[in-house]
KEKE-3310 file (N, C-alpha, C; in steps of 0.2 Angstrom, whole numbers, plus 5000, padded with zeros to 4 digits):
npx = (5084:5084:5071:5068:5063:5052:5056:5049:5040:5045:5036:5031:5025:5010:5000:4989:4994:5004:5008:4997:5000:5012:5010:5012:5007:4997:5005:5000:4985:4984:4988:4978:4968:4977:4981:4969:4967:4977:4974:4960:4961:4970:4965:4957:4967:4975:4965:4964:4977:4977:4966:4962:4960:4970:4979:4985:4983:4991:4990:4998:5001:5009:5024:5031:5048:5058:5060:5059:5062:5054:5041:5038:5050:5055:5048:5041:5031:5025:5018:5009:5007:5009:5006:5009:5000:4996:4984:4969:4963:4966:4963:4950:4948:4952:4967:4979:4992:5007:5016:5032:5039:5029:5023:5032:5033:5038:5032:5028:5029:5033:5027:5032:5025:5032:5033:5042:5058:5062:5073:5071:5064:5074:5084:5098:5104:5111:5104:5113:5120:5113:5111:5099:5090:5080:5082:5087:5074:5076:5086:5080:5070:5077:5088:5083:5069:5068:5061:5055:5052:5053:5046:5047:5038:5035:5025:5026:5036:5031:5035:5042:5052:5059:5065:5073:5076:5091:5103:5104:5104:5097:5093:5092:5077:5075:5065:5052:5048:5037:5038:5035:5037:5041:5033:5036:5032:5019:5013:5011:5013:5021:5018:5017:5002:4993:4979:4962:4957:4944:4941:4953:4966:4980:4997:4996:5001:4999:4993:4997:4993:5003:5002:5001:4989:4979:4975:4959:4950:4937:4926:4929:4928:4914:4909:4914:4907:4894:4895:4897:4885:4876:4880:4877:4863:4860:4864:4855:4843:4845:4845:4832:4825:4829:4823:4810:4809:4809:4797:4796:4791:4800:4797:4791:4800)
npy = (4806:4819:4827:4843:4848:4859:4870:4869:4882:4892:4893:4903:4902:4910:4922:4914:4901:4900:4898:4906:4908:4907:4899:4904:4911:4926:4939:4946:4953:4966:4969:4967:4978:4988:4988:4990:5003:5010:5008:5012:5026:5031:5028:5039:5048:5040:5037:5049:5051:5041:5042:5033:5021:5012:5004:4995:4988:4979:4967:4958:4950:4939:4943:4938:4936:4928:4912:4897:4882:4875:4886:4897:4901:4910:4922:4937:4943:4958:4967:4977:4985:4996:4997:5006:5010:4997:4985:4982:4970:4954:4947:4948:4943:4942:4947:4934:4934:4944:4944:4947:4944:4943:4956:4966:4979:4987:4988:5004:5007:4998:4991:4985:4977:4976:4962:4954:4956:4964:4960:4952:4960:4969:4962:4960:4950:4943:4934:4925:4921:4912:4897:4888:4893:4907:4924:4939:4950:4964:4965:4959:4968:4979:4976:4966:4966:4980:4991:5008:5014:5009:5005:5002:4998:4999:4995:4993:5002:5013:5019:5023:5018:5024:5021:5026:5022:5025:5028:5014:5009:5008:5022:5030:5040:5056:5063:5076:5093:5090:5078:5068:5057:5061:5055:5057:5054:5051:5061:5062:5060:5050:5044:5043:5040:5043:5035:5030:5015:5006:4995:4997:5007:5014:5017:5021:5018:5031:5041:5057:5073:5083:5095:5093:5088:5076:5061:5055:5040:5031:5029:5038:5050:5049:5051:5064:5071:5069:5076:5089:5091:5091:5102:5112:5111:5114:5127:5133:5130:5139:5151:5151:5151:5164:5172:5170:5175:5188:5190:5185:5173:5160:5151:5159:5166)
npz = (4777:4788:4797:4802:4818:4825:4838:4854:4861:4875:4889:4902:4919:4924:4934:4938:4939:4949:4966:4978:4991:5004:5014:5027:5042:5045:5055:5066:5074:5070:5057:5047:5049:5048:5034:5028:5032:5026:5012:5010:5013:5003:4991:4984:4980:4971:4962:4956:4951:4942:4931:4921:4928:4929:4940:4953:4970:4982:4995:5006:4996:4984:4975:4962:4957:4952:4944:4953:4962:4976:4969:4978:4984:4975:4977:4985:4998:5001:5015:5011:4995:4981:4963:4949:4934:4929:4924:4935:4935:4927:4912:4915:4928:4945:4952:4958:4961:4959:4944:4939:4927:4918:4918:4921:4926:4941:4958:4965:4978:4993:5008:5024:5038:5054:5064:5072:5077:5067:5059:5048:5039:5036:5030:5021:5014:4999:4985:4980:4991:4998:4994:4987:4995:5002:4997:5006:5012:5011:5001:4990:4987:4984:4975:4966:4963:4963:4969:4970:4982:4999:5014:5032:5045:5062:5074:5088:5091:5087:5075:5058:5045:5030:5014:4999:4982:4975:4963:4962:4974:4991:5000:5015:5019:5025:5037:5035:5041:5048:5053:5044:5029:5013:4998:4984:4970:4972:4977:4991:5009:5021:5038:5056:5065:5080:5086:5085:5077:5072:5085:5091:5098:5093:5087:5071:5054:5042:5028:5023:5014:5003:5009:5022:5027:5034:5026:5024:5028:5019:5029:5038:5030:5027:5040:5043:5034:5038:5051:5046:5039:5050:5057:5048:5049:5062:5062:5053:5060:5071:5065:5060:5072:5077:5068:5070:5083:5079:5073:5061:5049:5045:5034:5025:5018)
capx = (5083:5081:5066:5069:5058:5051:5057:5043:5041:5045:5030:5032:5019:5007:4997:4984:4998:5008:5005:4995:5002:5018:5008:5013:5001:4997:5008:4996:4978:4984:4989:4972:4965:4982:4981:4963:4968:4981:4971:4954:4963:4974:4962:4955:4973:4976:4960:4966:4983:4975:4959:4960:4960:4975:4983:4984:4985:4992:4990:5001:5001:5016:5027:5036:5053:5062:5058:5063:5058:5047:5040:5038:5056:5056:5043:5041:5024:5025:5011:5005:5011:5005:5009:5005:5000:4994:4976:4968:4961:4969:4959:4943:4948:4956:4974:4981:4999:5010:5022:5036:5041:5023:5021:5038:5032:5039:5028:5031:5031:5031:5027:5032:5024:5036:5030:5047:5063:5064:5079:5068:5063:5081:5089:5102:5108:5109:5102:5119:5123:5109:5110:5093:5085:5077:5086:5084:5069:5079:5090:5076:5066:5082:5092:5080:5062:5070:5055:5058:5051:5052:5044:5047:5033:5036:5020:5028:5041:5028:5040:5043:5058:5057:5070:5072:5081:5095:5109:5104:5104:5092:5095:5087:5074:5074:5058:5051:5047:5031:5040:5033:5041:5037:5033:5035:5028:5012:5011:5009:5018:5019:5020:5013:4996:4991:4972:4958:4954:4940:4941:4960:4970:4987:5001:4995:5004:4994:4995:4995:4994:5009:5001:5001:4982:4978:4970:4954:4947:4930:4922:4931:4925:4907:4908:4915:4901:4888:4895:4896:4878:4873:4882:4873:4856:4860:4865:4849:4838:4846:4843:4825:4823:4830:4818:4803:4809:4808:4791:4796:4790:4805:4793:4788:4806)
capy = (4813:4822:4832:4848:4849:4866:4870:4871:4889:4892:4896:4904:4902:4917:4922:4908:4895:4900:4898:4913:4909:4903:4895:4907:4915:4933:4939:4949:4956:4973:4969:4968:4985:4993:4988:4993:5010:5013:5007:5016:5033:5033:5027:5045:5050:5036:5038:5056:5050:5036:5042:5027:5016:5007:5003:4989:4988:4972:4967:4952:4946:4937:4946:4933:4939:4923:4905:4893:4876:4877:4893:4902:4904:4916:4927:4940:4946:4964:4968:4982:4988:4999:4996:5011:5009:4990:4984:4979:4963:4951:4943:4948:4939:4945:4944:4930:4936:4948:4941:4952:4942:4944:4963:4970:4985:4986:4992:5010:5007:4992:4992:4979:4978:4972:4959:4952:4961:4968:4958:4949:4966:4973:4957:4962:4944:4942:4927:4920:4919:4907:4892:4884:4897:4914:4930:4944:4955:4971:4964:4958:4974:4984:4974:4961:4969:4987:4995:5014:5016:5004:5007:4997:5001:4995:4998:4993:5008:5019:5022:5020:5020:5025:5021:5027:5019:5031:5025:5007:5007:5011:5027:5032:5046:5060:5066:5083:5096:5087:5071:5063:5055:5062:5050:5063:5052:5050:5068:5061:5059:5044:5045:5039:5044:5040:5036:5024:5012:5001:4995:4997:5013:5012:5022:5018:5021:5034:5045:5064:5076:5087:5101:5090:5086:5069:5058:5051:5034:5032:5029:5045:5055:5049:5054:5071:5074:5069:5081:5095:5092:5092:5109:5116:5110:5118:5135:5134:5130:5145:5157:5151:5153:5171:5175:5169:5180:5195:5190:5183:5166:5157:5148:5165:5168)
capz = (4778:4795:4797:4808:4822:4827:4845:4858:4864:4882:4892:4909:4922:4926:4941:4940:4940:4954:4973:4980:4998:5006:5020:5033:5045:5046:5061:5071:5073:5068:5050:5043:5049:5045:5027:5026:5033:5020:5006:5010:5013:4997:4984:4980:4977:4966:4957:4953:4947:4936:4928:4917:4933:4928:4945:4958:4977:4984:5003:5008:4990:4982:4970:4959:4953:4948:4944:4958:4964:4975:4967:4984:4986:4971:4978:4992:4999:5005:5018:5007:4990:4975:4957:4945:4926:4927:4925:4942:4934:4922:4908:4918:4934:4950:4953:4963:4963:4954:4941:4936:4920:4914:4917:4920:4930:4948:4962:4967:4985:4997:5015:5028:5045:5058:5070:5076:5079:5061:5055:5042:5034:5035:5028:5015:5011:4992:4983:4978:4997:5001:4989:4988:5000:5000:4998:5011:5009:5009:4995:4985:4985:4982:4969:4961:4960:4962:4971:4971:4989:5004:5021:5037:5050:5068:5078:5095:5092:5084:5070:5052:5041:5023:5010:4992:4978:4972:4961:4962:4981:4995:5004:5020:5018:5031:5038:5035:5048:5051:5055:5039:5024:5007:4993:4979:4964:4973:4980:4998:5014:5026:5044:5061:5068:5086:5086:5086:5071:5074:5092:5093:5099:5092:5083:5065:5048:5039:5023:5023:5007:5003:5013:5029:5029:5035:5021:5028:5025:5017:5035:5041:5026:5029:5047:5042:5030:5043:5056:5042:5038:5056:5059:5044:5051:5068:5060:5050:5066:5075:5061:5060:5078:5078:5063:5073:5088:5076:5070:5054:5048:5040:5028:5020:5015)
cpx = (5080:5077:5067:5063:5057:5051:5050:5044:5041:5039:5031:5025:5016:5004:4992:4988:5003:5005:5003:4997:5008:5016:5010:5007:5002:5000:5004:4989:4978:4985:4983:4969:4970:4982:4975:4963:4972:4977:4965:4956:4967:4971:4959:4961:4975:4971:4961:4972:4982:4968:4957:4959:4965:4981:4981:4987:4986:4993:4992:5000:5008:5018:5032:5041:5058:5059:5062:5059:5060:5047:5040:5044:5058:5051:5044:5034:5024:5018:5007:5010:5006:5009:5005:5005:5000:4987:4975:4966:4965:4965:4952:4943:4953:4963:4975:4988:5001:5016:5026:5038:5035:5022:5027:5038:5033:5034:5032:5033:5029:5032:5027:5030:5028:5033:5036:5052:5065:5070:5076:5067:5069:5086:5092:5105:5106:5107:5107:5122:5119:5107:5104:5088:5083:5082:5083:5079:5071:5082:5085:5072:5071:5085:5088:5073:5064:5064:5058:5058:5050:5051:5044:5043:5034:5031:5022:5033:5038:5032:5040:5049:5056:5064:5069:5078:5085:5101:5110:5104:5099:5096:5090:5084:5073:5067:5058:5050:5041:5032:5037:5038:5038:5038:5031:5031:5021:5009:5009:5015:5016:5022:5016:5008:4994:4983:4969:4956:4950:4939:4949:4963:4977:4991:5001:4999:4999:4998:4993:4996:5000:5008:5001:4994:4982:4973:4965:4952:4940:4925:4923:4928:4917:4905:4909:4909:4895:4889:4894:4888:4874:4874:4878:4866:4855:4860:4858:4843:4839:4844:4835:4822:4823:4825:4811:4803:4807:4801:4790:4796:4796:4803:4791:4794:4808)
cpy = (4815:4827:4837:4849:4857:4866:4872:4877:4888:4896:4897:4905:4909:4916:4917:4901:4894:4900:4905:4913:4905:4899:4898:4911:4922:4934:4941:4951:4963:4974:4970:4975:4990:4993:4991:5001:5013:5013:5012:5024:5035:5032:5034:5048:5046:5036:5044:5055:5045:5037:5036:5021:5011:5007:4997:4990:4981:4972:4959:4947:4944:4941:4941:4937:4935:4916:4901:4887:4875:4884:4898:4905:4910:4921:4930:4943:4952:4964:4972:4985:4991:4999:5001:5008:5001:4989:4981:4972:4961:4946:4942:4945:4943:4942:4940:4932:4941:4945:4945:4950:4942:4951:4968:4977:4984:4990:4999:5011:5001:4994:4986:4981:4973:4969:4956:4957:4966:4966:4955:4955:4970:4968:4959:4956:4943:4935:4922:4918:4913:4902:4888:4888:4903:4919:4934:4948:4961:4970:4963:4964:4979:4982:4969:4965:4977:4992:5002:5016:5010:5007:5001:5000:4996:4998:4998:4999:5014:5023:5019:5022:5020:5025:5022:5025:5024:5027:5018:5005:5011:5016:5029:5039:5050:5063:5073:5086:5094:5080:5066:5062:5056:5056:5054:5060:5052:5057:5067:5061:5053:5045:5041:5043:5040:5041:5030:5022:5006:5001:4995:5004:5012:5018:5019:5022:5024:5039:5052:5067:5080:5093:5099:5089:5079:5066:5053:5045:5035:5033:5036:5051:5055:5053:5062:5075:5074:5075:5088:5096:5094:5099:5114:5116:5115:5125:5137:5135:5136:5151:5157:5153:5161:5175:5175:5174:5187:5195:5188:5176:5164:5154:5153:5167:5164)
cpz = (4785:4794:4803:4812:4825:4835:4849:4862:4872:4885:4900:4912:4924:4933:4943:4941:4945:4961:4975:4988:4999:5012:5027:5036:5045:5053:5067:5069:5070:5060:5046:5043:5047:5038:5025:5027:5028:5014:5005:5009:5006:4991:4981:4977:4971:4960:4953:4948:4941:4934:4924:4922:4933:4934:4949:4965:4979:4992:5004:5002:4987:4975:4967:4955:4950:4949:4948:4959:4972:4973:4972:4985:4981:4971:4985:4992:5004:5009:5014:5001:4984:4969:4952:4938:4925:4928:4932:4941:4928:4918:4912:4925:4939:4951:4959:4966:4958:4951:4937:4928:4915:4913:4918:4924:4938:4952:4964:4974:4988:5004:5019:5035:5050:5064:5075:5078:5073:5057:5049:5037:5032:5032:5021:5011:5004:4990:4982:4985:5000:4995:4991:4993:4998:5001:5003:5008:5006:5002:4989:4982:4982:4975:4964:4958:4959:4963:4973:4979:4994:5011:5026:5043:5056:5073:5086:5096:5090:5079:5063:5049:5034:5019:5002:4988:4974:4970:4962:4970:4986:5000:5009:5019:5025:5031:5037:5041:5051:5054:5050:5033:5017:5002:4987:4973:4965:4976:4987:5003:5019:5033:5049:5064:5074:5086:5086:5079:5073:5082:5095:5093:5099:5088:5076:5060:5044:5033:5025:5016:5008:5007:5021:5031:5029:5030:5025:5024:5023:5023:5038:5037:5027:5035:5047:5039:5034:5048:5052:5041:5045:5059:5055:5047:5058:5067:5057:5055:5070:5072:5061:5066:5079:5074:5067:5079:5085:5073:5063:5053:5043:5033:5023:5016:5009)
residu = (MET:THR:ILE:ALA:GLN:THR:PRO:THR:PRO:LEU:THR:LEU:PRO:ASP:HIS:THR:GLN:LEU:PRO:GLU:SER:ASP:GLY:THR:PHE:VAL:LYS:ASN:PHE:GLN:GLU:HIS:PRO:GLN:SER:LEU:LEU:LEU:THR:SER:SER:ILE:ARG:PRO:VAL:LEU:ASP:GLN:LEU:HIS:PRO:ASP:GLU:GLN:TYR:ALA:ILE:GLY:GLN:ASP:CYS:GLY:ILE:TYR:TRP:ARG:LEU:THR:ASP:PRO:PRO:GLU:ARG:GLY:ALA:GLU:ALA:PRO:ASP:TRP:PHE:TYR:ILE:PRO:ASN:VAL:PRO:PRO:LEU:LEU:ASP:GLY:ILE:GLY:ARG:ARG:SER:TYR:VAL:LEU:TRP:LYS:GLU:PHE:ILE:ALA:PRO:LEU:ILE:ALA:ILE:GLU:PHE:VAL:SER:GLY:ASN:GLY:SER:GLU:GLU:ARG:ASP:THR:THR:PRO:ALA:SER:ALA:ARG:GLU:GLY:GLY:LYS:ALA:GLY:LYS:PHE:TRP:VAL:TYR:GLU:GLN:ALA:ILE:ARG:ILE:PRO:PHE:TYR:ALA:ILE:TYR:GLU:VAL:GLU:LYS:ALA:ALA:VAL:GLU:VAL:TYR:GLU:LEU:VAL:ALA:ASN:HIS:TYR:GLN:SER:VAL:ALA:PRO:ASN:GLN:ARG:GLY:HIS:TYR:PRO:ILE:ALA:PRO:MET:GLY:VAL:GLU:LEU:GLY:ILE:TRP:GLN:GLY:ARG:GLU:GLY:ASN:GLN:THR:LEU:PRO:TRP:LEU:ARG:TRP:TRP:ASP:SER:ASP:GLY:ASN:LEU:LEU:LEU:THR:GLY:GLU:GLU:ARG:ALA:GLU:GLN:GLU:LYS:GLN:ARG:ALA:GLU:GLN:GLU:LYS:GLN:ARG:ALA:ASP:ARG:LEU:ALA:ALA:LYS:LEU:ARG:GLU:MET:GLY:VAL:ASP:PRO:GLU:ASP:LEU)
# end
């Protein structure tokens, strides 16, 4: 008599079992401050959109979209991306990567910072055309991961391109009258801001609200509050001086 064996359940790897780096270097010294600039300024908006705090921001982290050997061939690592409605931690630990077959929710927006000529970020080569190799980033974001918004930022050209997934294909988003690109689900706009961040003056990629107001970083908000407090103090000092000229002691009021 043959005893039937219970088949072993298929177990797919999670974020703790997959490589968190593909071994490539960060391309330039601007990528780190640029990512921090985007993250710090958008957090108050995302905190309002997600009062339950269920969202995640990735910076040069792998998004695994298919199983391959080696695993890195089945992943892309956008320079910056935002995923709505997912926990920021998994099982109480920080995320090492984002695994689509475990969570299923695609990022809402992915941003790439161009360091070369931009061909890598615009590569539409499908997975089927590269046997044993990696598919083009543009194709992966559009056809495999299906990210609703994809932005390509070129600091040397002081320019950004934004694409929106419409009817299963990316269509170029036209800038509005301010030269910004609306990201409607987030209620914000993306554009180029010429200014100083840290010790570098460059055309940085920044967020604005739907009314065209620049979204400030935490440091900028603190500096703005400091200036406001100083202006209030100066006004109070001038008023006190005027009262003293009139023979009135401000302390008596």
